N, C-alpha and C positions, 0 to 999 in steps of 0.2 A: 569766401569760398570761390575758384578758380570757372572760368567758363566752359573748359573741360571738365570737374565735373557738376555741374547744372547742366551739361551734355548730355553725363550716363545717368544723372538721373530722371531725367526726363524721359532716355530712352531702358530706361530702366519700367519708365509707367507705365511707356507703350503697349511694350515688351504684356507687361501684369495685361493690359486689358485684354490683349492677343488672343489671349489666355484666359480670359475667363471667358469669351467670345467661343472658342474654343471649346473651355468645357471645364468647369465650377476643378473636379478634382484636380486637372494639369497646372491651374493657378492652384491652389494647394499646393502639389509639389510642386513645383519651380520655385514660389514664392521664397523662405526656408533659406532655397539656392542663391537666391535677386541681393535680400540681405545680407550673404553673408559673404557673398564679392568685397562690402563694406565699413563690416562690422569686425573690427583685431579684438576686442572686448568678450565678444561669442564664446572663443574657442575655451577662454580661462573659467567662464561660470558653465561651462555644461558640464564639466564631472562633479559642483557642485548639485549640480538638479538631477543626476544622476545620482545619485545619493538619495537625496529624497524621495524619487520615485518606486524606488524600495523597499516601499513598505508594502509586510505584508499583514492576513489579515487571521488571526487570532481560531482559526481553526484547519481541517483538513487539510485544507487544499491550501493553505497559508503554509502551513506547517513540508506538505510533503515544495510545498513552487523554493522555500527556503536549503530545505536542502540540498531537493534540485541545482541548486545557483554555488552554493559553498563544496558540494561533489563535482558538481563543473568545476572551479578554481582549483581543487584538488587533484584533478583527475579521476574520478572511481566511478566507475558506469552508473548506468541507469536511467531508466525510463520512471515515466509517470501513472502513466499506465502498471511498471510492471512494482514499483511503489504502493502502490495505490492495493492493486490486488494482493500482495498476503497484508496490508497492515488492515482486513478487510476480514480474511483470514484469519486471519491473527490475533487481532482482539475489539473486532468488529467498530477498532475511529477511537474505543478508547483509554487517554491518556495515561490513563489510571490503572488499567489493565494490568491483572498478576495472580497467577497459575498458582495454587498451591496443593498440588494431586498432585502431579507430575512429577518421574527421577528427580529434576535439579529441582522440585520444591521437598521432598526425601532424602532431599543431599545439605540443603540449609541450603538451598540457590537458586530463590524462586523466578520465573521469568516474568519480567516488567514490563512496561508500559507495552509500547503501538506494536513494533513490532517482534514481541516477548523478546525482552532480551536477558541474559545473566550477567549478574554483577562482575563475574571476572572480562567476560567478550567485550561487554560493554567500557570495562579497560583498558585495556589491547587494545577497541580499534578506535578509542572514542577522537573525533580528528579535531585539534587545536579549532581554536576556534568558536566552538561548542559549551554545552553547558556539560559539569558535571554526575548532573542529577539528569539520571538514566528514568525517572517518568516525564523530562521537560524533552515537548514530543518531535523538538529538531533535534536536538543532540540523538538521540534514540533513534531517529530515523535516517541518521546520520552517518553513526553509528553501525548498526545491522550492516545499512546496505556499504558500508566498507572491508565489515567481516565478510558477505557474501559474497562483492568480491576476489579478494585473496581464496574462497573456499571452494565457488565455483562457474569466478568472472566475474557474478552480474546480478544484482538484483532480477533482475529482467528472469536470469536463469528457475530463480526458485517458486517448484510451480505444489509444496509441503513444506510441515514442519519442518525446520534446518537444524 
């Protein structure tokens, strides 16, 4: 190791200690920056870490968050609050909900899933990368939001049956 490299580590150590004295928050923020200047392998490991960090819980919150991530990739507008509000109104959060009594059901295409989507609408607005099962929570949310974006500008603009 060269003398230059040795001095550089001594300077970063002093900087980290000074930041620690100034406040723990500042040191925590600065330490990744200090390490990034000397670690070239850190950039190649970052995408792997991002993929591992994207684990969603198997519940309403996780389904909405996963859908929002897919929607962002596809340019489909919508917010957590708009999606949640419509899910609670349409299915009370039950991904297996089915409407067997309205005009769609009478015509043989009952509304299904969290956002009560009929099969033809689900198929027409299905988003690539999601399941083709209309009862799959993420696929149902994402297709319904895609439909609502096309028809109303966003799921956020839907306040009644759509």
